[in-house]
The first five atom37 places (N, CA, C, CB, O) and aatype in JSON, in Angstrom:
{
  "aatype": [12, 14, 2, 16, 0, 15, 10, 7, 3, 16, 9, 16, 9, 2, 13, 11, 7, 18, 13, 14, 0, 3, 4, 17, 6, 13, 3, 1, 13, 2, 15, 5, 6, 15, 15, 18, 12, 10, 6, 9, 18, 14, 18, 12, 11, 11, 19, 15, 15, 18, 4, 14, 0, 3, 15, 9, 14, 13, 6, 8, 15, 0, 11, 13, 13, 14, 6, 18, 6, 7, 3, 17, 16, 9, 19, 16, 18, 7, 0, 3, 16, 16, 9, 19, 11, 18, 10, 2, 19, 8, 16, 7, 9],
  "atom_mask": [
    [1, 1, 1, 1, 1],
    [1, 1, 1, 1, 1],
    [1, 1, 1, 1, 1],
    [1, 1, 1, 1, 1],
    [1, 1, 1, 1, 1],
    [1, 1, 1, 1, 1],
    [1, 1, 1, 1, 1],
    [1, 1, 1, 0, 1],
    [1, 1, 1, 1, 1],
    [1, 1, 1, 1, 1],
    [1, 1, 1, 1, 1],
    [1, 1, 1, 1, 1],
    [1, 1, 1, 1, 1],
    [1, 1, 1, 1, 1],
    [1, 1, 1, 1, 1],
    [1, 1, 1, 1, 1],
    [1, 1, 1, 0, 1],
    [1, 1, 1, 1, 1],
    [1, 1, 1, 1, 1],
    [1, 1, 1, 1, 1],
    [1, 1, 1, 1, 1],
    [1, 1, 1, 1, 1],
    [1, 1, 1, 1, 1],
    [1, 1, 1, 1, 1],
    [1, 1, 1, 1, 1],
    [1, 1, 1, 1, 1],
    [1, 1, 1, 1, 1],
    [1, 1, 1, 1, 1],
    [1, 1, 1, 1, 1],
    [1, 1, 1, 1, 1],
    [1, 1, 1, 1, 1],
    [1, 1, 1, 1, 1],
    [1, 1, 1, 1, 1],
    [1, 1, 1, 1, 1],
    [1, 1, 1, 1, 1],
    [1, 1, 1, 1, 1],
    [1, 1, 1, 1, 1],
    [1, 1, 1, 1, 1],
    [1, 1, 1, 1, 1],
    [1, 1, 1, 1, 1],
    [1, 1, 1, 1, 1],
    [1, 1, 1, 1, 1],
    [1, 1, 1, 1, 1],
    [1, 1, 1, 1, 1],
    [1, 1, 1, 1, 1],
    [1, 1, 1, 1, 1],
    [1, 1, 1, 1, 1],
    [1, 1, 1, 1, 1],
    [1, 1, 1, 1, 1],
    [1, 1, 1, 1, 1],
    [1, 1, 1, 1, 1],
    [1, 1, 1, 1, 1],
    [1, 1, 1, 1, 1],
    [1, 1, 1, 1, 1],
    [1, 1, 1, 1, 1],
    [1, 1, 1, 1, 1],
    [1, 1, 1, 1, 1],
    [1, 1, 1, 1, 1],
    [1, 1, 1, 1, 1],
    [1, 1, 1, 1, 1],
    [1, 1, 1, 1, 1],
    [1, 1, 1, 1, 1],
    [1, 1, 1, 1, 1],
    [1, 1, 1, 1, 1],
    [1, 1, 1, 1, 1],
    [1, 1, 1, 1, 1],
    [1, 1, 1, 1, 1],
    [1, 1, 1, 1, 1],
    [1, 1, 1, 1, 1],
    [1, 1, 1, 0, 1],
    [1, 1, 1, 1, 1],
    [1, 1, 1, 1, 1],
    [1, 1, 1, 1, 1],
    [1, 1, 1, 1, 1],
    [1, 1, 1, 1, 1],
    [1, 1, 1, 1, 1],
    [1, 1, 1, 1, 1],
    [1, 1, 1, 0, 1],
    [1, 1, 1, 1, 1],
    [1, 1, 1, 1, 1],
    [1, 1, 1, 1, 1],
    [1, 1, 1, 1, 1],
    [1, 1, 1, 1, 1],
    [1, 1, 1, 1, 1],
    [1, 1, 1, 1, 1],
    [1, 1, 1, 1, 1],
    [1, 1, 1, 1, 1],
    [1, 1, 1, 1, 1],
    [1, 1, 1, 1, 1],
    [1, 1, 1, 1, 1],
    [1, 1, 1, 1, 1],
    [1, 1, 1, 0, 1],
    [1, 1, 1, 1, 1]
  ],
  "atom_positions": [
    [[0.84, -1.17, 0.0], [0.0, 0.0, 0.0], [0.89, 1.24, 0.0], [-0.96, -0.01, 1.21], [1.87, 1.29, 0.74]],
    [[0.56, 2.22, -0.83], [1.38, 3.44, -0.83], [1.16, 4.27, 0.43], [1.07, 4.29, -2.06], [0.2, 4.05, 1.17]],
    [[2.06, 5.23, 0.66], [1.91, 6.14, 1.81], [1.05, 7.35, 1.46], [3.29, 6.6, 2.3], [0.45, 7.97, 2.35]],
    [[0.99, 7.69, 0.16], [0.2, 8.83, -0.28], [-0.61, 8.42, -1.51], [1.11, 10.06, -0.6], [-0.25, 7.5, -2.24]],
    [[-1.72, 9.14, -1.73], [-2.57, 8.89, -2.89], [-3.34, 10.16, -3.2], [-3.53, 7.7, -2.64], [-3.5, 11.03, -2.34]],
    [[-3.82, 10.26, -4.42], [-4.67, 11.37, -4.81], [-6.13, 10.99, -4.62], [-4.4, 11.79, -6.26], [-6.5, 9.83, -4.75]],
    [[-6.94, 11.98, -4.3], [-8.37, 11.76, -4.18], [-8.89, 11.17, -5.49], [-9.12, 13.08, -3.82], [-8.58, 11.69, -6.56]],
    [[-9.65, 10.11, -5.41], [-10.15, 9.43, -6.61], [-9.33, 8.22, -7.01], [0.0, 0.0, 0.0], [-9.76, 7.44, -7.86]],
    [[-8.16, 8.04, -6.42], [-7.34, 6.86, -6.71], [-7.98, 5.61, -6.12], [-5.91, 7.04, -6.15], [-8.73, 5.68, -5.15]],
    [[-7.68, 4.49, -6.73], [-8.03, 3.19, -6.18], [-6.8, 2.66, -5.47], [-8.54, 2.2, -7.3], [-5.73, 2.54, -6.08]],
    [[-6.94, 2.34, -4.21], [-5.82, 1.83, -3.41], [-5.97, 0.32, -3.28], [-5.78, 2.52, -1.99], [-7.01, -0.18, -2.87]],
    [[-4.92, -0.39, -3.64], [-4.9, -1.84, -3.47], [-4.17, -2.16, -2.17], [-4.23, -2.55, -4.69], [-3.03, -1.74, -1.96]],
    [[-4.84, -2.9, -1.31], [-4.25, -3.32, -0.05], [-3.99, -4.81, -0.14], [-5.17, -2.96, 1.17], [-4.92, -5.6, -0.29]],
    [[-2.72, -5.2, -0.04], [-2.33, -6.6, -0.16], [-2.18, -7.23, 1.22], [-1.03, -6.75, -0.95], [-1.67, -6.61, 2.15]],
    [[-2.63, -8.46, 1.32], [-2.55, -9.21, 2.57], [-1.78, -10.49, 2.33], [-3.96, -9.53, 3.13], [-2.04, -11.21, 1.37]],
    [[-0.83, -10.77, 3.19], [-0.07, -12.01, 3.14], [-0.05, -12.63, 4.52], [1.38, -11.77, 2.62], [-0.03, -11.92, 5.53]],
    [[-0.06, -13.94, 4.57], [-0.02, -14.6, 5.86], [0.05, -16.1, 5.67], [0.0, 0.0, 0.0], [0.4, -16.6, 4.6]],
    [[-0.29, -16.81, 6.72], [-0.23, -18.27, 6.69], [-1.48, -18.85, 7.33], [1.04, -18.79, 7.41], [-1.94, -18.38, 8.37]],
    [[-2.02, -19.88, 6.69], [-3.06, -20.69, 7.31], [-2.38, -21.69, 8.22], [-3.95, -21.4, 6.23], [-1.26, -22.11, 7.95]],
    [[-3.03, -22.1, 9.3], [-2.43, -23.07, 10.22], [-2.42, -24.49, 9.65], [-3.18, -23.07, 11.53], [-1.73, -25.36, 10.17]],
    [[-3.18, -24.72, 8.58], [-3.26, -26.04, 7.96], [-3.89, -25.88, 6.58], [-4.07, -27.04, 8.83], [-4.48, -24.85, 6.28]],
    [[-3.76, -26.91, 5.75], [-4.29, -26.79, 4.39], [-5.79, -27.03, 4.3], [-3.57, -27.74, 3.49], [-6.33, -27.07, 3.19]],
    [[-6.47, -27.2, 5.42], [-7.93, -27.34, 5.42], [-8.63, -25.98, 5.54], [-8.37, -28.25, 6.56], [-9.86, -25.93, 5.59]],
    [[-7.87, -24.89, 5.57], [-8.43, -23.55, 5.67], [-8.25, -22.81, 4.35], [-7.76, -22.77, 6.81], [-7.3, -23.06, 3.62]],
    [[-9.19, -21.9, 4.05], [-9.04, -21.04, 2.89], [-9.66, -19.67, 3.19], [-9.69, -21.67, 1.63], [-10.46, -19.53, 4.11]],
    [[-9.26, -18.69, 2.4], [-9.78, -17.34, 2.55], [-11.27, -17.35, 2.21], [-9.01, -16.34, 1.65], [-11.69, -17.98, 1.24]],
    [[-12.08, -16.65, 3.01], [-13.52, -16.57, 2.77], [-13.93, -15.2, 2.25], [-14.28, -16.9, 4.05], [-14.51, -15.08, 1.17]],
    [[-13.61, -14.14, 3.03], [-14.06, -12.8, 2.64], [-13.39, -11.75, 3.53], [-15.59, -12.69, 2.74], [-12.76, -12.06, 4.54]],
    [[-13.55, -10.49, 3.11], [-13.19, -9.34, 3.93], [-14.47, -8.66, 4.38], [-12.27, -8.34, 3.15], [-15.41, -8.54, 3.6]],
    [[-14.51, -8.22, 5.6], [-15.51, -7.26, 6.07], [-14.74, -6.0, 6.41], [-16.34, -7.81, 7.31], [-13.61, -6.07, 6.91]],
    [[-15.33, -4.86, 6.15], [-14.64, -3.62, 6.47], [-15.62, -2.62, 7.05], [-13.95, -3.03, 5.22], [-16.83, -2.7, 6.83]],
    [[-15.06, -1.69, 7.8], [-15.84, -0.63, 8.43], [-15.06, 0.66, 8.25], [-16.13, -0.94, 9.95], [-13.89, 0.74, 8.61]],
    [[-15.71, 1.67, 7.71], [-15.06, 2.95, 7.46], [-15.74, 4.03, 8.28], [-15.09, 3.3, 5.96], [-16.97, 4.16, 8.26]],
    [[-14.95, 4.82, 9.0], [-15.5, 5.93, 9.76], [-14.4, 6.92, 10.11], [-16.19, 5.42, 11.04], [-13.3, 6.54, 10.5]],
    [[-14.71, 8.18, 9.96], [-13.85, 9.26, 10.43], [-12.36, 9.04, 10.13], [-14.03, 9.43, 11.9], [-11.54, 9.02, 11.04]],
    [[-12.03, 8.89, 8.86], [-10.65, 8.72, 8.39], [-9.99, 7.45, 8.91], [-9.83, 9.91, 8.8], [-8.77, 7.4, 9.07]],
    [[-10.8, 6.44, 9.17], [-10.25, 5.15, 9.57], [-10.96, 4.06, 8.77], [-10.42, 4.91, 11.1], [-12.18, 4.06, 8.63]],
    [[-10.16, 3.12, 8.26], [-10.69, 1.95, 7.59], [-10.22, 0.74, 8.38], [-10.24, 1.87, 6.08], [-9.02, 0.52, 8.53]],
    [[-11.17, -0.05, 8.88], [-10.84, -1.27, 9.62], [-11.22, -2.46, 8.74], [-11.58, -1.33, 11.0], [-12.33, -2.52, 8.2]],
    [[-10.29, -3.4, 8.59], [-10.49, -4.55, 7.71], [-10.37, -5.82, 8.53], [-9.45, -4.54, 6.55], [-9.44, -6.01, 9.31]],
    [[-11.36, -6.68, 8.33], [-11.42, -7.96, 9.03], [-11.43, -9.09, 8.0], [-12.67, -8.04, 9.96], [-12.48, -9.36, 7.41]],
    [[-10.3, -9.75, 7.78], [-10.31, -10.9, 6.87], [-10.86, -12.14, 7.58], [-8.89, -11.17, 6.33], [-10.56, -12.37, 8.76]],
    [[-11.66, -12.92, 6.88], [-12.24, -14.14, 7.45], [-11.79, -15.35, 6.65], [-13.78, -14.05, 7.47], [-11.73, -15.33, 5.42]],
    [[-11.49, -16.4, 7.37], [-11.1, -17.67, 6.77], [-12.18, -18.7, 7.11], [-9.7, -18.15, 7.28], [-12.95, -18.51, 8.05]],
    [[-12.22, -19.77, 6.35], [-13.18, -20.82, 6.66], [-12.5, -22.18, 6.53], [-14.42, -20.73, 5.74], [-11.6, -22.38, 5.71]],
    [[-12.96, -23.1, 7.34], [-12.45, -24.47, 7.32], [-13.2, -25.22, 6.22], [-12.62, -25.18, 8.72], [-14.43, -25.22, 6.2]],
    [[-12.47, -25.85, 5.32], [-13.1, -26.49, 4.16], [-12.98, -28.01, 4.17], [-12.49, -25.95, 2.89], [-13.47, -28.68, 3.26]],
    [[-12.32, -28.55, 5.19], [-12.15, -30.0, 5.26], [-12.04, -30.42, 6.72], [-10.89, -30.46, 4.46], [-11.5, -29.69, 7.55]],
    [[-12.56, -31.6, 7.02], [-12.43, -32.1, 8.39], [-11.05, -32.71, 8.61], [-13.52, -33.13, 8.69], [-10.56, -32.78, 9.75]],
    [[-10.41, -33.17, 7.52], [-9.04, -33.67, 7.62], [-8.13, -32.45, 7.65], [-8.68, -34.65, 6.43], [-8.09, -31.68, 6.69]],
    [[-7.39, -32.28, 8.74], [-6.7, -31.01, 8.93], [-5.33, -31.19, 9.59], [-7.55, -30.08, 9.76], [-5.15, -30.77, 10.74]],
    [[-4.38, -31.8, 8.89], [-3.04, -31.93, 9.49], [-2.37, -30.55, 9.6], [-2.15, -32.89, 8.65], [-2.47, -29.73, 8.69]],
    [[-1.71, -30.32, 10.7], [-1.04, -29.04, 10.91], [0.06, -28.83, 9.87], [-0.44, -28.97, 12.34], [0.9, -29.7, 9.64]],
    [[0.02, -27.68, 9.25], [1.01, -27.32, 8.25], [0.88, -25.82, 8.03], [0.81, -28.14, 6.9], [-0.22, -25.28, 8.12]],
    [[1.96, -25.16, 7.74], [1.93, -23.73, 7.52], [1.77, -23.48, 6.02], [3.23, -23.05, 8.07], [2.69, -23.72, 5.24]],
    [[0.59, -22.99, 5.61], [0.27, -22.79, 4.2], [0.18, -21.29, 3.91], [-1.05, -23.51, 3.82], [-0.66, -20.61, 4.5]],
    [[1.02, -20.75, 3.01], [0.97, -19.32, 2.72], [-0.29, -18.95, 1.93], [2.21, -18.89, 1.94], [-0.81, -19.74, 1.15]],
    [[-0.77, -17.73, 2.17], [-1.86, -17.19, 1.35], [-1.59, -15.73, 1.06], [-3.23, -17.36, 2.07], [-0.82, -15.07, 1.75]],
    [[-2.23, -15.24, 0.01], [-2.12, -13.84, -0.38], [-3.42, -13.41, -1.05], [-0.89, -13.61, -1.33], [-3.92, -14.1, -1.95]],
    [[-3.97, -12.29, -0.61], [-5.19, -11.72, -1.19], [-5.06, -10.21, -1.19], [-6.46, -12.18, -0.4], [-4.17, -9.65, -0.55]],
    [[-5.95, -9.56, -1.9], [-5.93, -8.1, -1.91], [-7.36, -7.57, -1.84], [-5.21, -7.57, -3.18], [-8.33, -8.26, -2.16]],
    [[-7.45, -6.32, -1.42], [-8.74, -5.62, -1.34], [-8.54, -4.23, -1.94], [-9.27, -5.54, 0.14], [-7.44, -3.7, -1.92]],
    [[-9.61, -3.66, -2.46], [-9.57, -2.32, -3.03], [-10.22, -1.33, -2.06], [-10.3, -2.28, -4.41], [-11.22, -1.64, -1.42]],
    [[-9.64, -0.15, -1.98], [-10.13, 0.91, -1.11], [-10.24, 2.18, -1.95], [-9.2, 1.13, 0.14], [-9.31, 2.52, -2.68]],
    [[-11.36, 2.88, -1.83], [-11.61, 4.09, -2.59], [-11.84, 5.25, -1.62], [-12.83, 3.9, -3.54], [-12.99, 5.54, -1.27]],
    [[-10.76, 5.92, -1.17], [-10.94, 6.99, -0.19], [-11.79, 8.13, -0.77], [-9.57, 7.54, 0.26], [-11.55, 8.6, -1.88]],
    [[-12.78, 8.56, 0.0], [-13.7, 9.59, -0.45], [-13.36, 10.98, 0.07], [-15.09, 9.24, -0.04], [-13.94, 11.97, -0.38]],
    [[-12.42, 11.07, 1.01], [-12.07, 12.35, 1.61], [-10.56, 12.53, 1.62], [-12.64, 12.45, 3.05], [-9.81, 11.57, 1.79]],
    [[-10.14, 13.76, 1.42], [-8.71, 14.02, 1.54], [-8.35, 14.15, 3.02], [-8.31, 15.31, 0.75], [-9.18, 14.56, 3.84]],
    [[-7.12, 13.81, 3.35], [-6.66, 13.88, 4.72], [-5.83, 12.66, 5.07], [0.0, 0.0, 0.0], [-5.46, 11.87, 4.2]],
    [[-5.55, 12.5, 6.34], [-4.73, 11.39, 6.83], [-5.63, 10.24, 7.28], [-3.8, 11.85, 8.0], [-6.44, 10.39, 8.2]],
    [[-5.48, 9.1, 6.62], [-6.26, 7.91, 6.91], [-5.44, 6.91, 7.71], [-6.77, 7.26, 5.61], [-4.22, 6.81, 7.53]],
    [[-6.11, 6.19, 8.58], [-5.5, 5.07, 9.3], [-6.18, 3.81, 8.8], [-5.65, 5.23, 10.87], [-7.41, 3.69, 8.83]],
    [[-5.37, 2.87, 8.33], [-5.87, 1.59, 7.82], [-5.46, 0.52, 8.82], [-5.31, 1.27, 6.36], [-4.27, 0.33, 9.07]],
    [[-6.43, -0.17, 9.4], [-6.16, -1.18, 10.42], [-6.67, -2.53, 9.93], [-6.82, -0.79, 11.78], [-7.83, -2.65, 9.53]],
    [[-5.81, -3.52, 9.96], [-6.21, -4.89, 9.6], [-6.06, -5.77, 10.83], [-5.37, -5.44, 8.41], [-5.0, -5.8, 11.46]],
    [[-7.13, -6.49, 11.15], [-7.14, -7.37, 12.31], [-6.98, -8.81, 11.84], [-8.44, -7.19, 13.13], [-7.86, -9.36, 11.18]],
    [[-5.86, -9.42, 12.19], [-5.63, -10.82, 11.87], [-5.93, -11.69, 13.08], [0.0, 0.0, 0.0], [-6.32, -11.19, 14.14]],
    [[-5.75, -12.99, 12.91], [-6.02, -13.93, 14.0], [-5.12, -13.69, 15.2], [-5.85, -15.36, 13.51], [-5.56, -13.82, 16.35]],
    [[-3.87, -13.33, 14.94], [-2.92, -13.16, 16.05], [-2.1, -11.87, 15.96], [-1.99, -14.34, 16.1], [-1.12, -11.71, 16.68]],
    [[-2.51, -10.96, 15.07], [-1.78, -9.71, 14.95], [-2.69, -8.62, 14.39], [-0.55, -9.89, 14.04], [-3.67, -8.91, 13.71]],
    [[-2.37, -7.38, 14.69], [-3.06, -6.22, 14.15], [-2.02, -5.37, 13.43], [-3.8, -5.39, 15.27], [-0.96, -5.07, 13.99]],
    [[-2.33, -4.99, 12.19], [-1.4, -4.2, 11.39], [-2.02, -2.83, 11.14], [-1.06, -4.91, 10.04], [-3.17, -2.73, 10.73]],
    [[-1.25, -1.77, 11.4], [-1.71, -0.4, 11.22], [-0.83, 0.27, 10.18], [-1.7, 0.39, 12.56], [0.4, 0.25, 10.29]],
    [[-1.45, 0.87, 9.17], [-0.74, 1.63, 8.14], [-1.4, 2.99, 8.02], [-0.76, 0.88, 6.76], [-2.56, 3.17, 8.42]],
    [[-0.66, 3.95, 7.48], [-1.17, 5.31, 7.34], [-1.12, 5.73, 5.89], [-0.35, 6.29, 8.22], [-0.19, 5.4, 5.16]],
    [[-2.15, 6.47, 5.46], [-2.27, 6.9, 4.07], [-2.69, 8.36, 4.05], [-3.29, 6.02, 3.29], [-3.71, 8.72, 4.64]],
    [[-1.92, 9.2, 3.37], [-2.27, 10.6, 3.19], [-2.93, 10.73, 1.83], [-1.03, 11.53, 3.31], [-2.32, 10.44, 0.8]],
    [[-4.18, 11.17, 1.82], [-4.93, 11.38, 0.58], [-5.02, 12.88, 0.33], [-6.36, 10.73, 0.65], [-5.46, 13.63, 1.2]],
    [[-4.59, 13.3, -0.85], [-4.6, 14.72, -1.19], [-5.36, 14.93, -2.5], [-3.14, 15.28, -1.32], [-5.74, 13.96, -3.16]],
    [[-5.58, 16.18, -2.87], [-6.38, 16.49, -4.05], [-5.63, 16.24, -5.34], [-6.84, 17.91, -3.99], [-6.25, 16.22, -6.41]],
    [[-4.35, 16.06, -5.29], [-3.57, 15.8, -6.49], [-3.18, 17.05, -7.26], [0.0, 0.0, 0.0], [-2.66, 16.96, -8.37]],
    [[-3.43, 18.2, -6.68], [-3.08, 19.47, -7.35], [-1.66, 19.85, -7.02], [-4.04, 20.61, -6.92], [-1.18, 20.89, -7.48]]
  ]
}
């Protein structure tokens, strides 16, 4: 994710991590936007009852369309970590 963007830009937010086993897969993102803050909650789902422990990498992305100029805080809540990034959105002039 960039540190700055122009109003009207599409921001791609990339997520990387590990599933605890290969019986899990990415399900969806839920997000909540308020007062220059975007909170993102990625959800995983168990897809198999056979679930040997193994560290399986995953990568997904989400799009964000900031509607206001100013300093945004982007927070992603993972299973065992919270990541905070900052984005300055300007008019591009």
